[in-house]
N, C-alpha and C positions, 0 to 999 in steps of 0.2 A: 161818449165824453160829455155831451150836453146833459145826459141823464144823471151822471155822477155830479156834475156841477149843480144841477137842480136839487139833488138830494142834500148836498152840503148846505146850500142856501136854506132849504127847508129845515135842516137840523139847527142851523144857527138861529133862524127865525123862531123856532120852537123854544130854544134856550133863552133867547132874548125876551120873549114874551113872559118867561118865568124867571126873569133876572133877580127879582126880589127873593124868590125861593132859593136860587143859587147863592146869592149873597148871604142869606141867613145860614144856610148849611155851611158855607165856607167859614163864616164867623164862628159858628159852633165848633167845627172841627179844629180850627186854629187855636181857639181858646183852650179846649181840652188838651190838645197836643202840647201847647206851650206850657200849660200848667204841669203836665206830666214831666216835661223836660226840666222845668224849674225844680221839681222835687228830686231829681237825680243829683246826688252829691258829686262834686268834682273829685276826680282821682288824680293825685299828683305822683309822678314817678321820678325816682332818682336812680342813677346808674353809676357804677364804678368798675374799673378794670384793674386786676392785680396780676403782675407777672412774677412767677416763681423761678428763681435762678438756682440751679443745682450744681454744686461744685463736686467734682469726682477725682481730683488729683490724688488726695490722700485717702478719700473714702473708699475707693475701689480697692486699695491695698489692704484694707482691713475687712473686706467683705461687704461693704455697703454699696450695692450696685444701684445704678440709675433706675432700673426697672422696679427695684424695691421701693424707692422713693415715689415713683409714679403710682405704684399701688397704694402707697400711703396717701398721696394726693387725691386719688380717686375715692379712697375711703373717707377722707375728710370732706370731700365734696358731697358725698352721699349722706354723711352724718351731720353736716353743718346745719341742715334744717330739721334736726331732731328736736324733740320736745324740750329736752334739757337746755339746748342752746337757744331755742326760741324763748324760753322762760328768762334766760339771761338778757335777751334783747328787750323783753317787756320790762324787766327790772331796771335796765340801764337807760331807758328812754322815758319820754313823757307819757307813754302808755300806762306806766305804773300809777299815774295820778288817778286814773279811773278804775283801778283795781282794788276791790275791797274784800274779796273772798276768793277761794280757790276756784269756784265755778266761773267767776268773771275772768280769772287768770287763764283758765282753760279755753274760754271763749276768745280771748285775745291771741292765744297761741294758735288756735285754728284759723283765725283771721290772718295772722302773719304767714302761716303755711300756704295759704292761697295767694297771698300777695307778694311772696318772695320767690325769686327765680335765680338759680345758680346754674350757669352753663359754661362749658369749656369751648372757647372759640378756636384756639389752636393749642399746640403743645405748650403746656406750662402757662397758658394765659386764660384767666378766668374772668367772667363778667357777672357781677352781682347787681340785681335789679330789685327794687322794693317800691311798692305802691302804698299810698295812704289816702283813704277816703272816708275818714271819720265824720259821721253826720253831726256829732257834737262839737266838731272843731271847725274853725274858719278855714278859708282857702290858704291863707298864709301859714296857719298852724299845721295844716296837712302837708304843705310843701316842706316846712322845716322838719316835720316828723319823718317824712320819707328819707330825707338826707341823714337824719340821726340813725335811722334803722340800718341804712347801708354802711355807715361808719362803724356801727356796733358789730355788724356782720364781718367787716374787715378785721376788726380787733379780735373777734372770736376765731376767724380763719387763721390769723397769725399765731394766736395762742394755742390752737389745736395742733399746729405743726411744730411749734418750738417746745413749749412746755409739755404738750401732749406726748411727744416722743420721749422726753426725759422722764415723765411720770411713768410711761409704759416701761421704759428701761429699768427704772427703780423697782417697779412692781415685779418685773420679770426676774431681776436679780434676787429679790426677797424670796420669790417662789423657788428659784433654783437653789438658794442657800438652804431652804427648808428641805427640799428634796435631797440635796447632797448629804445633809445631816442624817436623814432617814436611810439613804442608801449606804452611807458609811457604817451606820449601826448594823444594818443587815449584813454588810460585807464582813464586819468583824465577827459576827455570830457564825457566819458560814465558814470563816477561816478557823475559828475555834473548834467548830464541829469537825472539820476536816482533820485538824491536828489530833483531836481526841480519837477519831476513828482510826487514824494511822497508828496511834500508840496502842490502841486496844487490839488491833489486828496486824501487828508487826510480824512479818514473816509470811503473811497471806496476801499482801498487797503486791500488785505488779510494778514494784518500783524498779528493780534491776531486770526482772523478768518474772514470768508466771512460775507457779510451783513446778509445772511440768518442765519448763525450761531449766529451772534450778536443779531438778533431779537429773536431767540429761547432762548438765554441766558437772554435777557431782560424780556421775558415773564416768564421764570422760577423765576427770581428775583422779578418780579412784583407780582406773585402769593404768594411768600414768604412774601413780604411786606404787601400785603392785609391781609394775615393770622395774621401777627404781629399787623397790624392796628386794625383788629377786636378784637383781644385779649386785646389790650391797651384800645380800646373804651369801651369794657365791664367792664374792671377794673375801668375806669374813672366813668362810670355810677354807679357802685357799691359804689365807694367812695362818689359820689354826694348824693346817697341815705343815706349813713351813716352820711354824714355831715349834711343833712337836719334833721336827727333825733337826733342830738347832740346839746345841748344848747351851745351858744357861751360864756356864763358867768355862773358862779355858785355863790351861796350865801355863804359867809364865815362869821362865827360868830365873833362878836367883842371880846368875852372873857367870862370866867366863865360859869357855868351851864354845860349842856351837850354839849360837843365840837362838834359843827356842827349839832348835832342831826341826824335825818334820812336824811335830805337833804344833809348834808356833806358826809354821807356814800354813798348816791346815786351818788353824783358827783365823789367820789373816785372810786366807782365800774365802772362807765362809762369811767373814764380815763384809768383804767386797761384794760377794754375791747377794747378800741381804740388802746391802745399800743399792745395788743395781735394781733389784726387784722393788725396793721402796720407791725408786724413781719411775717405776712403771714398765720396766723392761720385761718382756715376756721370755719364756723358755726357748723360743726360737731365735732370740737375738744372738748374733755371732759371739759377742763378748760373754753372754751368759753361757752359751755352749762351751766356750773355751774355759771359763771358770769352773764349769761342772767337770770338765775333763781333768783340769788341774787338781780339783778336790778329790776326784777318784784316785788319781795317781798318788796324791799325798796321803790318802787313807791307807793305800797299800804300803807306803813307806812307814807309816806310823805303826802298822800291824807287825812289821818286821823289826822295828826299832826296839831294843831291849828297854825294859821299864826303868832301869836305873841309869840308863845312859844319859850323858850330858850332865850339866851342872844341876844342882838342886833347884827345884821350881816350886811355885805356890799357885793356888787357884785364884783367878780374878773373874769379874763379871764380863760375860761376853757382850760386846757392844752390838753385835748383830742381833742377839736375842733381845736386848733392850729396845732396839729400833723396831723389831717386829712386834713387841708388846705394845708400844705406843701406837703403831699402826692398827693393831687389833682393837685397842680401846677406841680409836677414832671410828673404825668400821662398826663396832658395836653401838656407839652413840648414834651413828647415822641410821643403822638398822632400827634402833629403838625409836628415833624420831619419826622415821617413815611408818613404823608400825602404829605409833600414836596418831599420826595424821590419818592413816587408814581407818583406825577405829572411830575417830571423830567424824570422818566422812560417812561411814556406815551408820553412825548414830543420827547424823543430820538427815540422811536419806530416809531412815525409818520414820523420823518425825514428819518430813515433808510428805511421805506417802500417806501417813495417817491424816494429815491436814488437806490432802489433795481433794477430798470430797467437799470441803467447804469453800474452795477457791471460786467457783462461778458466782455464788451469791455475794461473797465479799467483794469481788471485782466489780460486779454490777452496781452494788451500793456505792462503792468508791467512785465509779464513773458518774453516777447520778450526783454525788456530792460535788465532784469536780466540775461537772457541767453547770450546776447551780451557781457555784462560786465564779466560774468564768463568765456567766451571763451577768451576774451582779457586778463583777469587776469591769466588764465592757461598758455596761450602762453608766457606772460611776465615772469611768474615764471620759466617756463621751459627754456626759453632763458637765463634768469639770471643764472640759475644753470649750463647750458651748458657753459656759458662764464667763470664762475669761474673754472669749470673743465678744460677747454681748457687752461686757464691761468696757472693753477697748472701744467698741463702736459707740457706746454712750459717751465716753470721754471725747472721742473725735467729734461727735455731733454737737456736744455742748461747748467745746473749747475752740473749734475751728470754723464755726458758722458755715456748716456744709450746705445749708439752705438759706437763701436770701430772698426777701420779699420786696418788690418794688411796686408802688401804686402808680400805674401808668396814667390812669384817669381818676382823679379824686372824686368822691361823691358829688354829683351835680346838684345844683340848687334849681329846681324846676320853677319856671316863670309862668308857664301855662299848663293847664290840666292835660294829662295824657288821655283822659276819658271823663265824660263823653265829649265828642267834638260838637260842642253846643252850637256854633254858628251854622254848621252843616245841618244839624238836626232842626234848628229853627227854620231854615230855608226849606227843608224837606216838608215840614209840617205846613208851611205856607202853600207849597205846591200841592200837597195832598188835600188841603182845605179847598183850594180853588178847583182842583180836579173833582173833588167830591161834590161841590156845589153845582158845577156844570153837569156832571153826570146825573145828579138828582133831577135837575131841570129837564134834561133830555129824556130821562126815564119817564117822568110824569107826562111829558108831551107824547110819548109813545103809548101810554096807557089811556089817555083821553081819546074820545071818538070824533073830535073835530077834524076837518080837512083843511089844510093850509092853502091848497090850490084847487082850481076847477078841474084840472086834469086828474088830481088824486080822487076827487069826488066822482068824476065820470068813470074812472077805473074801478072804484069800489062798488058803485051802484049798477054799472052796466048800461046806464041810460045816457043819452047825449045831454051835455050841459050847454045851454044856449048862451049864457054869459054870466058875468059876475059883477057885483057892485062894490066899489071901493069905499073904505071908511072915510067919512067926512066929519071933521071936528069943528066945533064952533070956537070962537075966540077964547071964551072962558075955559073950554076944555083944553085948549092949547096952553093956556097959562098954568092950569093945574098940572098938565103933563111936564111942563118945563120945571116946575117946582119939584115934582117927583124925581125928575132926572138929576137935578142938582143934589137932592137928598141922596139919591143912589150913588152918585159920584163921590159925595162926601163920605158916605159909609164905606165905599170901596177904598177911598184914599185913607180913611182912618185905619182900615185893616193893614195896609202897607205901612202906615205910620207906626202902629204898634210893633210891627216886625222890625222896623228900623230902630225903634226905641230899645227893644230887647237886645238887638245887636250892639248898640252903644253901651248899654249897661254891662253886657258881657265883657267887652274890651276894657271898660273902666275897671271892672273887678280884676281882670288880669294885670292891669297896670298897678293896682294896689298891692298885688302879691309880689310883683317884681320890686 
């Protein structure tokens, strides 16, 4: 412990003996450091906080979701420090006074990009910070300029979110109108092409069915027509047979005697039979069988009846014959119609068979045309729907104030520079200067070969030291030493006085800015 104490005393003695060197080095370091600090311009910082309130009562109903606005806010935050916006800041503040060329404008923009900071503290809360440290401006002008920059950034922030969205909506609507007009023209051309193709290939297109399906349908209908035609022909043949067995006229008595005799009764029975068959009764019907038996009996009576018997008679048209003739005409017309339909079906089937080889290519081309038309129609409908939705959203945003801005903290007016911390730097330079002076004196003491104590000399030489002689000063030497000490203390005090003066000047300058 005593050894350490001796070492400290030796070091202090070595420094004290070289105190003038230490003071000179301290003065030099302090003067250089304070000069460098004096050349550093003061940087003044202004801050502001903006809160963005988003309304979602009506907006969400028309598709304007909160996350969409959040994306827009993030986009504005990222693009707020763009070159275009920073040029607006330069043009809108006193920075424009020192801009005479595009090169100087670009330099100011780069300077602002480094000195402006935009960050999001919380949801919808933004902090804008700007610094100004122009060497050609005074501290008061830099303080005012920093505040102007922040205020201009707030104006741009609001403008980008209000008018920016409206401009974007307007540009989007113009683009959609142009695209809709183009799509409408393409849609009309596709529709005309489809109609023309359908007209040129009528009968080959799969409208009701393919050609194969139409042939099968025609065959089924033809089979049905042939069945109906066979039934109608059989019915016509039966009527012709009945008509051939029915007399066209009957003898009607002139009057008196037996009215009509057996011949009149026979004609009456034949008329009733014809009427029954006209109603659709078959030969197996009981009434028809009875009438046939009656007719057979009456024919026997007629054959036995003398030709001149009864009263005079005359021939009249047989009503049964007339009824059978009308029925035959009806059956003939039905047969003719069925035959005509059969011939038409056979002709159509022949044409469909001849065209069946063209069906695949025509159907494929029609499918392609329809597919192109459907795609264009779908795109047109979707684009039209998007346009109406964007138009509605634009009206909601411009007329309902869906986004509101509140300046929580207006741009601050700085009273003291944000950088550098000049009082702290001045004090640090003073301590560095003093430390440098003391360190230099100590190093010089270590480099010299003198020995401050007898023990140090004995240790270094390895020889015993008998004793040491103290320094003895005369009166004149003491007077000179006292003068030097006063001069040393004055020089040291002057160093601290310069430091105090610099501190006073610094605070006076800050008071002038305020």
